[in-house]
C-alpha positions in Angstrom: -51.9 4.4 -7.5 -48.4 4.7 -9.0 -45.1 3.8 -7.5 -41.6 5.0 -8.4 -39.4 2.0 -8.4 -35.6 1.9 -8.1 -33.3 -0.7 -9.6 -29.6 -0.9 -8.8 -27.7 -2.3 -11.8 -24.2 -3.7 -11.4 -21.7 -4.3 -14.2 -18.4 -6.0 -13.8 -15.3 -4.9 -15.8 -11.6 -5.8 -16.0 -12.4 -9.5 -15.7 -14.6 -9.1 -12.7 -12.0 -7.2 -10.7 -14.1 -4.0 -10.3 -17.9 -3.4 -10.3 -19.7 -0.4 -11.7 -23.1 0.3 -10.1 -25.8 2.8 -11.2 -29.4 3.4 -10.3 -32.4 3.4 -12.6 -35.8 4.7 -11.7 -39.1 3.5 -13.3 -42.7 4.6 -13.2 -45.3 2.0 -14.1 -48.3 3.3 -16.2 -51.6 1.9 -14.9 -53.7 0.0 -17.5 -56.4 2.6 -17.7 -53.9 5.2 -18.9 -51.9 3.1 -21.4 -54.0 4.1 -24.4 -53.1 7.8 -23.7 -49.4 7.1 -23.8 -49.2 4.4 -26.5 -48.3 6.9 -29.2 -45.1 7.8 -27.3 -43.7 4.2 -27.5 -40.4 3.8 -29.2 -39.9 7.6 -29.5 -37.2 9.8 -28.0 -38.8 11.9 -25.3 -37.9 15.1 -23.6 -38.7 15.0 -19.9 -39.4 18.0 -17.6 -40.0 17.5 -13.9 -41.5 20.3 -11.7 -42.8 20.5 -8.2 -46.1 22.3 -8.3 -48.2 22.9 -5.1 -46.5 20.0 -3.3 -47.1 17.6 -6.2 -44.7 16.2 -8.7 -45.4 17.1 -12.4 -43.7 15.0 -15.0 -44.1 16.3 -18.6 -43.1 14.1 -21.5 -43.0 15.3 -25.0 -41.4 14.0 -28.2 -38.0 15.4 -28.8 -37.0 17.0 -32.1 -33.9 15.1 -33.2 -31.9 15.7 -36.4 -31.9 12.5 -38.5 -30.2 11.5 -41.6 -31.6 13.0 -44.7 -33.6 10.8 -47.1 -31.7 12.2 -50.1 -28.2 13.4 -50.4 -27.5 17.1 -50.4 -27.1 18.7 -53.9 -24.0 20.8 -54.7 -26.1 23.9 -54.5 -27.3 23.0 -50.9 -23.7 22.3 -49.9 -22.6 25.7 -51.1 -25.4 27.4 -49.1 -24.3 25.6 -46.0 -20.6 26.4 -46.5 -21.3 30.1 -47.2 -23.7 30.5 -44.2 -22.5 33.0 -41.6 -23.0 32.0 -37.9 
């Protein structure tokens, strides 16, 4: 059985004069399923939530993020980008 847990976080600002509060929701993964999701650890995930036949379906997939390039762009590549038509 899995439970959805809610945590209310509070942060003080302006020397404690005001408090900002927000909710966080957590789903704990049971031990028997941890091997199936271990490859997703420390990755940015895209999450889709759907209601199907009275059940909650949560789909997690790795997101495709643009990262810094390993090598700097050459002058030829920069000219291609600058001349591209959008």
